[in-house]
VOBA-1610 file (N, C-alpha, C; in pm, whole numbers, padded with zeros to 5 digits, always signed):
BEGIN
Unk+00094-00093+00046Unk+00046+00020+00016Unk+00060+00153+00012Unk+00084+00223-00119Unk+00150+00312-00102Unk+00110+00389-00016Unk+00216+00532+00070Unk+00214+00618+00165Unk+00208+00729+00070Unk+00137+00757+00172Unk+00019+00958+00132Unk+00136+01001+00229Unk+00194+01089+00118Unk+00299+01194+00206Unk+00234+01384+00183Unk+00232+01423+00254Unk+00172+01588+00239Unk+00034+01630+00282Unk+00039+01762+00285Unk-00096+01838+00314Unk-00187+01756+00197Unk-00317+01654+00294Unk-00399+01649+00197Unk-00502+01751+00183Unk-00531+01870+00251Unk-00577+01974+00228Unk-00529+02109+00112Unk-00355+02018+00068Unk-00354+02154-00001Unk-00449+02159-00120Unk-00474+02268-00126Unk-00555+02364-00262Unk-00652+02346-00206Unk-00736+02377-00105Unk-00841+02343-00030Unk-00881+02516-00015Unk-00969+02559+00025Unk-01003+02695+00096Unk-00960+02643+00214Unk-00996+02744+00303Unk-00949+02773+00461Unk-01046+02718+00483Unk-01116+02694+00628Unk-01265+02667+00627Unk-01274+02865+00732Unk-01395+02851+00705Unk-01426+02994+00809Unk-01379+02993+00907Unk-01324+03091+01026Unk-01307+03083+01103Unk-01365+03187+01255Unk-01450+03048+01313Unk-01544+03023+01467Unk-01498+03216+01517Unk-01602+03288+01505Unk-01535+03385+01635Unk-01583+03323+01771Unk-01487+03332+01875Unk-01465+03310+02023Unk-01565+03461+02070Unk-01619+03387+02249Unk-01720+03517+02335Unk-01550+03550+02361Unk-01562+03741+02412Unk-01423+03765+02501Unk-01498+03744+02629Unk-01396+03746+02730Unk-01392+03666+02881Unk-01499+03797+02943Unk-01581+03940+02852Unk-01646+04065+02898Unk-01763+04027+02806Unk-01789+03908+02691Unk-01911+03904+02690Unk-01962+03809+02735Unk-01863+03683+02750Unk-01862+03569+02896Unk-01967+03652+02992Unk-01916+03735+03097Unk-01939+03738+03204Unk-02122+03850+03217Unk-02123+03936+03121Unk-02232+03990+03087Unk-02326+03922+03052Unk-02322+03750+02933Unk-02379+03647+02935Unk-02422+03620+03056Unk-02371+03556+03162Unk-02392+03502+03251Unk-02457+03609+03403Unk-02439+03775+03350Unk-02544+03804+03437Unk-02704+03870+03372Unk-02713+03810+03242Unk-02838+03777+03177Unk-02800+03984+03130Unk-02727+04050+03047Unk-02756+04139+03075Unk-02742+04168+02932Unk-02768+04274+02858Unk-02763+04322+02702Unk-02765+04446+02696Unk-02574+04532+02647Unk-02592+04622+02590Unk-02643+04791+02635Unk-02743+04746+02618Unk-02792+04824+02658Unk-02835+04862+02836Unk-02824+04782+02882Unk-02808+04767+03004Unk-02670+04759+03135Unk-02543+04770+03014Unk-02422+04724+03100Unk-02366+04837+03174Unk-02448+04957+03135Unk-02354+05031+03234Unk-02429+05075+03396Unk-02548+05021+03374Unk-02657+05018+03539Unk-02637+04922+03617Unk-02536+04769+03553Unk-02516+04660+03617Unk-02400+04709+03747Unk-02417+04699+03855Unk-02321+04703+03969Unk-02211+04573+03987Unk-02316+04476+03932Unk-02242+04355+03922Unk-02082+04349+03854Unk-02082+04390+03769Unk-02040+04390+03538Unk-01960+04464+03639Unk-02050+04611+03701Unk-01867+04688+03692Unk-01766+04667+03777Unk-01797+04564+03923Unk-01738+04540+03952Unk-01594+04456+03951Unk-01699+04322+03810Unk-01577+04214+03731Unk-01527+04319+03639Unk-01543+04459+03536Unk-01471+04590+03537Unk-01367+04609+03622Unk-01421+04618+03753Unk-01304+04745+03815Unk-01165+04662+03841Unk-01195+04505+03871Unk-01111+04430+03882Unk-01032+04336+03803Unk-01152+04331+03644Unk-00996+04281+03514Unk-00973+04410+03463Unk-00987+04530+03471Unk-00996+04587+03386Unk-00851+04589+03341Unk-00765+04517+03379Unk-00563+04564+03305Unk-00529+04424+03279Unk-00683+04310+03294Unk-00671+04183+03189Unk-00720+04164+03146Unk-00824+04192+03076Unk-00986+04146+03010Unk-01022+04328+02943Unk-01044+04217+02788Unk-01099+04369+02746Unk-01270+04396+02783Unk-01276+04560+02787Unk-01375+04587+02810Unk-01356+04720+02714Unk-01468+04713+02693Unk-01546+04785+02563Unk-01461+04951+02623Unk-01387+05000+02489Unk-01365+05125+02618Unk-01482+05263+02672Unk-01617+05230+02546Unk-01760+05338+02615Unk-01769+05318+02740Unk-01730+05241+02735Unk-01811+05155+02947Unk-01696+05169+03012Unk-01576+05203+02987Unk-01466+05220+03071Unk-01483+05397+03085Unk-01523+05489+02968Unk-01507+05640+03013Unk-01675+05666+03129Unk-01750+05542+03073Unk-01910+05562+03102Unk-01891+05567+03267Unk-01816+05463+03308Unk-01764+05442+03461Unk-01610+05546+03492Unk-01568+05583+03377Unk-01433+05631+03410Unk-01320+05554+03548Unk-01344+05498+03448Unk-01199+05420+03495Unk-01106+05425+03360Unk-00986+05421+03524Unk-00889+05437+03393Unk-00799+05247+03436Unk-00730+05241+03266Unk-00685+05187+03265Unk-00603+05198+03288Unk-00422+05086+03379Unk-00254+05069+03371Unk-00233+05004+03216Unk-00195+05127+03156Unk-00136+05006+03035Unk+00050+04990+03101Unk+00092+04891+03013Unk+00257+04848+03086Unk+00280+04761+03002Unk+00450+04785+02861Unk+00500+04700+02815Unk+00583+04631+02847Unk+00677+04518+02813Unk+00760+04516+02813Unk+00873+04489+02962Unk+00993+04502+03013Unk+00989+04535+03174Unk+00940+04622+03282Unk+00924+04706+03187Unk+00830+04852+03311Unk+00684+04775+03355Unk+00652+04647+03304Unk+00506+04602+03391Unk+00556+04586+03528Unk+00656+04471+03559Unk+00744+04476+03726Unk+00732+04615+03807
//
């Protein structure tokens, strides 16, 4: 039996990329929130304050609540 070598998918189009929800979207869904009532949620605000430097949070929401994100890159983070 001959040995098949190489990529069997060569020349075929790439499969479509599936979108993955961000941690923020997962937290909002867990709290049963819609984008219209993000700003009025106390629990979501607490989550955002705890995770502001580690997770994606929409900029408009950070401005709404006045939360400042500390941005550090490289060796300055220590």
